[in-house]
ROFIMAR-726628 format. One record per residue (C-alpha): x, y, z. Coordinates in Angstrom, 2 decimals. Example, Ala and Ser with C-alpha at 12.3 -4.5 7.8 and 13.67 -1.06 7.14 Angstrom:
REM residues 2
       c1       c2       c3
    12.30    -4.50     7.80
    13.67    -1.06     7.14
//
This chain:
REM residues 182
       c1       c2       c3
     4.90   -17.54    46.50
     2.75   -14.22    46.12
    -0.51   -13.41    46.81
    -1.21   -10.07    44.79
    -4.69    -8.38    45.49
    -5.32    -5.51    43.24
    -7.84    -2.70    43.72
    -8.63    -0.82    40.63
   -10.04     2.68    40.54
   -12.81     2.41    37.87
   -14.79     5.73    38.34
   -15.69     8.13    35.86
   -12.61     9.97    36.23
   -10.30     7.10    35.30
   -12.04     6.77    31.95
    -8.74     7.87    30.03
    -5.99     6.34    28.28
    -2.96     7.26    31.01
    -5.45     5.91    33.44
    -7.58     2.90    33.38
    -6.24     2.28    29.78
    -2.63     2.30    31.31
    -3.80     0.30    34.37
    -5.02    -2.50    31.75
    -1.56    -2.39    30.04
     0.28    -2.94    33.28
    -1.40    -5.75    34.69
    -1.39    -7.38    31.20
     2.16    -6.95    31.08
     2.56    -8.27    34.93
     0.60   -11.37    34.53
     3.12   -13.25    31.95
     5.95   -12.26    34.81
     4.48   -14.32    37.56
     5.34   -17.78    38.88
     2.55   -20.45    37.98
     1.54   -20.65    41.63
     1.23   -16.93    42.39
    -2.40   -15.69    42.66
    -3.77   -12.76    41.53
    -7.27   -11.27    42.69
    -8.87    -7.82    41.26
   -11.28    -5.95    42.98
   -12.95    -2.67    41.36
   -14.56     0.38    42.71
   -16.60     3.55    41.48
   -20.31     4.04    43.32
   -19.51     0.89    45.33
   -16.81    -2.15    45.56
   -16.82    -5.54    43.74
   -15.15    -8.53    43.24
   -13.76    -8.61    39.75
   -11.62   -11.68    39.70
   -11.11   -14.26    42.78
    -7.60   -15.29    43.81
    -6.63   -16.70    40.69
    -3.13   -19.22    39.88
    -0.86   -17.13    37.45
    -0.97   -20.12    35.38
    -4.50   -19.67    34.39
    -3.31   -16.45    32.82
    -6.10   -16.40    30.00
    -8.79   -16.23    32.98
    -7.18   -12.93    34.17
    -5.96   -11.32    31.22
   -10.14   -11.48    30.55
   -11.11    -9.95    33.67
    -8.66    -7.23    33.11
   -10.30    -6.81    29.84
   -13.07    -6.10    31.78
   -12.13    -3.08    33.49
   -14.92    -0.67    32.45
   -15.33     2.90    34.22
   -18.24     4.69    35.48
   -19.58     6.04    38.57
   -18.50     7.90    41.48
   -15.29     6.90    43.81
   -15.64     4.87    46.95
   -12.12     4.19    48.02
   -12.88     3.02    51.19
   -15.50     0.57    49.99
   -12.91    -0.65    47.71
    -9.63    -0.88    50.27
   -12.57    -3.06    52.64
   -13.15    -5.16    50.13
    -9.70    -5.46    48.55
    -8.43    -6.42    52.48
   -11.06    -9.01    53.16
   -10.24   -10.88    49.65
    -6.39   -10.18    50.36
    -6.95   -12.00    53.57
    -8.63   -14.52    52.29
    -5.51   -15.14    49.98
    -3.30   -15.00    52.15
     0.22   -17.01    51.80
     1.84   -17.84    55.36
     5.50   -17.52    55.01
     4.73   -15.71    50.92
     4.40   -12.03    49.57
     1.25   -10.58    50.39
     0.63    -7.58    48.24
    -2.39    -5.29    47.80
    -1.78    -2.98    45.17
    -4.34     0.05    44.58
    -3.97     1.49    41.27
    -6.33     4.74    40.92
    -5.81     8.85    40.40
    -6.13     9.22    44.42
    -9.50    11.05    44.39
   -12.28     9.72    46.65
   -15.55    11.22    46.82
   -18.39     8.85    48.02
   -18.03     6.80    51.63
   -15.07     7.81    53.81
   -12.98    10.40    52.27
   -11.36    11.85    55.20
    -7.36    10.79    54.75
    -6.69    10.78    58.11
    -9.72     7.92    58.66
    -8.53     6.18    55.51
    -4.94     5.97    56.96
    -5.93     4.89    60.06
    -7.86     1.76    59.09
    -4.98     0.94    56.62
    -2.62     1.11    59.51
    -4.81    -1.59    61.14
    -4.55    -3.88    58.16
    -0.77    -3.47    57.76
     0.19    -5.24    61.26
    -1.31    -8.52    59.81
     1.44    -8.55    57.08
    -0.42    -7.71    53.96
     1.53    -4.47    52.46
     0.02    -1.86    50.51
     1.67    -0.48    47.12
    -0.15     2.78    45.75
     0.14     3.57    42.30
    -1.45     7.29    41.15
    -2.25     7.18    37.41
    -2.38    10.14    35.24
    -2.37    13.87    35.53
    -4.70    16.79    36.31
    -6.55    16.64    39.60
    -4.45    13.33    40.83
    -3.95    13.53    44.46
    -0.52    12.38    45.10
    -0.59    13.30    48.72
    -3.69    10.80    49.88
    -1.94     7.94    47.89
     1.47     8.49    49.30
    -0.05     8.48    53.04
    -2.04     5.50    52.54
     1.06     3.46    50.84
     3.43     4.96    53.51
     0.98     3.73    56.81
     0.30     0.66    54.65
     3.70    -0.83    55.35
     4.05    -0.55    51.57
     5.16     2.30    48.99
     3.55     4.38    46.52
     4.61     5.59    42.60
     3.36     7.52    40.33
     2.91     6.44    36.58
     1.66     8.66    33.42
     3.35     6.52    30.93
     3.65     3.03    29.93
     7.23     2.75    30.45
     6.80     4.01    34.26
     3.68     1.42    33.93
     5.94    -1.55    33.11
     8.56    -0.36    35.41
     6.49    -0.39    38.70
     4.30    -3.47    37.70
     6.61    -5.57    36.30
    10.26    -5.11    37.48
     9.29    -3.47    40.81
     6.53    -5.57    41.27
     7.96    -8.84    40.60
    11.54    -8.03    41.50
    10.58    -8.20    44.78
     8.66   -10.95    44.62
    11.76   -12.87    43.61
//
């Protein structure tokens, strides 16, 4: 059984097809590949963080897909609030002996709250000890901050991937994530 908590950057900089549009498509593709008793939760962050979807069984595919459709961009980028809220939610959804993973989807730009990479990675390290693996997935080009995303993935006892096309998004979200769940 897997408990997946997605923390999605919905700041204004994500308002592009190769960013938030690609996140929507990747998440939608993933949902159909999960076992019915796996859970999906979604946290969004812009100016602040919000829980878009409480941990929901993958069997309730319509509710999960509706939440994915509700992802709307706007505001600043409070990565710290997004991570704190998502980790708290992932801790509530924790499955003993299962796969517990937090997946950060962002263009890697943090401009509100704690923005210092050292401080952010320190906080991640503390949470990784509790058995929640962080996978960071970078979306889009331009001011994309892969250094921060890679450091977070490494310190979060997880990994990092970069996505700029639908094929890559499907590989990372569907094949890599679900392949690791089997």
